[in-house]
N, C-alpha and C positions, 0 to 999 in steps of 0.2 A: 503491500498499499504506500510506501514512505516512497518509492520511485516514482509514482503517479503525482507527488505532491507537485502542481504548478505555481510560478513564480508568483510572489504577492509582493505587492508597493508598502502595505502594512506591515509591524513592527510586532514581531510577538517575545515577551519576555515569560521566560521559564523561571520559577524559583521555588524558595522554601519558606514558610512560614516560620519567622524566627532564627536564631541560631544558638543558640545559648541553649546546650542541650548536654549535658552529662554520658549518658548511653554515646554519643558521639563522639566524645575523645577513644582516639586508639582503632577509630572504624573507616571515621570520614574523616575527622580529623587526626593526625598525627598525637601519639601518645605524649609525644612533650614539645608540642604547640602551645605557647603562652595563651589564656584564656584570651588576656586584648588583643590576639592577632587573629580571633577565629572568626571575626565577619571580614578581616581584609581575605582571606583562605578562603571565604566561603563565598566573596564576592565574584572572585573569581572563577569560581567551578558553574554559578550558573548568573543568568542575566538581570537578576533583582531579590528583592525578599521583603516578608511584609513585617513592619516591626509591630510585635505582639507588645508589649510594655505599657507603652502607651494606652493598650484597655484596662490597664490594672492600674495607674499610678499617672496624672503628669507628671512630665521627664520635664530637663531643663535646657534651655537653649546650647548650653556647652554639650550636652551628652549628641544634642542633631549635629553640631558643626564637626564634631570628631568621629560621628559617624558618617557624613560626606566626607570627611578627609582619609578616613579610613579606606576607600572605597574605588576604584578605579572611576576613568572620567568615562560617561557613558550610563552608567548605573544608573537602579530606578529604585527609590524605596516607595513601598504601598506601607503607610500607616492606619493602623487600626485605632477606629475612635473610641474613646473611653464607655464604658460600659454603665459608669456614673451614669452618664446622657442616656442611653439606650435602654439599660437595665434595671438601676431605681429610680430613676424620674421618666423610665419612658416614654421619653420624648415627651414632655410637657413641663414647663417654665423652665427650657434651659438655654435662653438668653444669655446668664452670665456663666455660668458651667461653659455655654461654645465658644463665648470669649477669650475663659482660663484656657481652655483647650488650644484657641487658635492661639494666644500669648503664648503657650507653656516652648515654643520653640521649633515646630513643624515649617516653619517659613524659612527655618538658619540651614534650611536641604538644601535650597537654593533648587537648580536648573534638577537635581537627583529626587526632586518632591516627585512622586507618582500617586495613584487616586488614595483615596480616602478611604476605608471599610467601615462601614455602618454597619454589625448585627446586633437584630434583633432579637431577647429571648426568645426560645419556645411556645410563653404562654399569652405575651404579645398578639390580639387577634387584628385582623386587618379592619381599620378603624379610619375612609375614605378622607374625612374631616383634620383628621391628630395629623393622619399619613402630609397631607398636603399641606400641611401649613410647618411641618416640619423641612421637609422640603423645598419651600419658599427658605428657610433661612439659610440652607448650605450655601455657599460662596461658591462662585462660580469661575472665579480667576484670584490670583494672588493679591490684588489689589484690594478686592472686597475683602478677603480674609483678613487683610490688615487692618484695616477700619473696625470691621468688627472686633479686631483684638487688642483693640485701643479702649474699647470699653471694658476689659476685664475688674474683674474685683478686686477686692484688696487685698489677698490672699496672693496675688501674683504680685505686689511690688516687689522693686529690687530682683525680681528672678523672670522677667518677660521678654521678649523679644515684638513688637509687634508693626516694626517696616520690614518691605520686602525690596531687595534687588534690582527686583526687574516684574513687571506685569505676564505673568504667563495662566494660561487657560487650568483650570483645576476640576480631576474630576472626582466622581462620587460613586459609589458601590453601596447596594443594598444587599444583607445577607438574611434573608427569613425565613423563620423555622417554624412557623401553625400554619394549618392548611388551608387556614380561611383565607392563604392569601391567591391561592390558585383560582386566578378570574378575570375579566379580559378588563375591567373596571382599576385592579389596580396595576396591569400592564401596561392599560392607558396613560397611568397617572406615570409612574417612571417615565415612559417616552417625552411626554408632555415638557419633562422636568430634567431631561438628558441625563438618566438615574441608570447606573448599569444594575438590572437585575442578577446577583452573583446566579449563577450553576454552582450548585452546591452538591459534591457526591457523599452523603453520610451513610453508606451500610443500607439504605432504606430507613432511617431512624425520620429526617424531617426529607419534604419536598424537594424533590430534583425537578429542578422547570431551565427552560432551557431558550426564552425570550431575546430577546435581542432588544435591548429598549433604550440603547446610547451609541453613540457613535463607537462605542468602546467596548471588549467584552471581558467580563472578570471570572476565573471561574479559580473554585477550591476545591481540592481533592483531597478526601478528609480519611479515604479508604475506602473501599467498594465493597469488603467482605463484613471485616471489625473495624471497628470506628477510629481511627486516629493509631490504628496501627497493623493494619491488613498493608503488603505490596501490591500491587499492580503486575498483574503477570504480563508478558510481550503481547499479547493478544489486545488487551487492555488500553495499554500501551498504545497503540496503534488505533483502537477505534477513539480515543483520547486527541489522537492528529490528526484523524481523518477531521471530526468535529469543529480543534482549532483551526484550520487547514479554511474548512470553510468559512467561519466566522469573518478571519480575516482576508477573502477576498469580498465577506458583505452577503452570501448567502446564508440558507438554513442548511445546517446537518443535513443532513436524510435521516428520518425518524426520530427529529427531537419532538422531548415533550414540552408541548407548548400550554400555556391558562390563555396566551390571549390570541388576535387572529394572527396567521404568515403575514412577515413587512416584505415588502420591494427590497429587490436588491440595490441597498442605496450606498453603493460603493466599499472601499477597505475597511475594514474595522481592527483599530490593535487590541491587541491581547494580551493578559496577563493572569497566570496560569501560575497558582502556588498548592505546593504539596504540605499538608499538615498530619501526613500519617508519620510524625515521627518519633512514638514509642517503641517501634523495634527496626530503629535506624533505618526506614525505608526511605523516607521523604528527599534526602540529598542522592542516593541510588537512582528513585525511578525517575526526579528532575533532569534527571542526565540522561537517561533516558528517553525520555519523550524530548527533548532538546537533539538527541540525537536521529529519532525518525520523525521531526521535522524539518533536521538538515541542518538545525540551524548553527554558527559559529560556534566552535569549540578550539580552542587554537591551545595545542602544548603549550608550556612554562618554560621561555628563555631567558637565560642568563642576561644582566644587564650590564652596563659596563663599568655599573660601582659594586660590583659583585655578587648585587643580589638575584633576585631570578622575579618577572614580573609573567603575569597570563595576559595573554591580548583580550581586548573586553569585545563583549557582541555585540556593538554599533562598527562599523567601519567609519574611518574616517577618524576616531576618537584616541587618545593617547591613555595610557593607565598612567596614574599619578599614583598610586598606591604598594608599593614595590613591600615584597615579601617574604621574607629569608627563602632562598634557595634548596636547604635541605626538608621543608617543611613542605616547599611546592611541588619538590618532586616525587611526592607520592601520589598526586595527582593527574602528572602530567602526562601526554601521550592522549592513545586513541579511545572516545568517549566512551563508544561503547563497553570495552574491554575493562574501561574504568569500572562502568555501572556491574558491569556484571562482578567482579570481584569485591562488590560490598553485598553482595545477596547473604 
């Protein structure tokens, strides 16, 4: 199947949800790799990473700046929005908490800031009025985000970043977990706001919907047999590659599970896909296997002039900016498919 993939003008980014997991040490990460180098190492093996720590607590601007500087040019982060807004406030009375989140430093990612992921709790049912009020508050670009950030509460004084270095579009993706969202009205609401419906594979625990609702697609693969822990077979990887290729070309994948009407081909879509089946160290392996199936660039790591080693980034025309020591880089250099097999 992968050999028949067509040339596509859209960007496809395959990555992992988070990067700090103890079981990955000695498996994905070399056993003697300093923990402070894990993000730099991971960023040379995949195209993108979800920042998950933002879901649990507000970070600081310096954290985001450090993450930006630790990764190569062309790398992109997705940022998971705080559960305080989605799970505790349940999208109600969120003006100040939203401003606090935007002021916490996300704008320090600059050109590496990708989509913001909003995950709703399984108990939150579809309420059109509440959801539309929430979607209306989401900033469409970084300047709008900065204006909202200026409205932060007192708790953010002395630890905020409320300015942006440039105006850039800001994308938002919504992950739902209650079956009441599987309706055409919900799909239409997302399309009107250009918010991507997250296609989430959760081993059947929560709805899996594949409606295209924005100018980009967002996929989260939590495991197709056992939630958060089962790996994907070669056949499953090939099937997801087929779907992603269709979304990237602006088409609807064959056999797509849709809650709303099928859309016409609106042109290429960027695609972001993250593996969250990390409990058994499957996520990095599966991400690399999917990159190989999609024939995404996966360059071996080569020595730099200063004696370090860097990996070529996954976007043509950019230059890596974060070297990692050669002895750590060498563990994953070489053929990507062989690397994926060695981690199984």
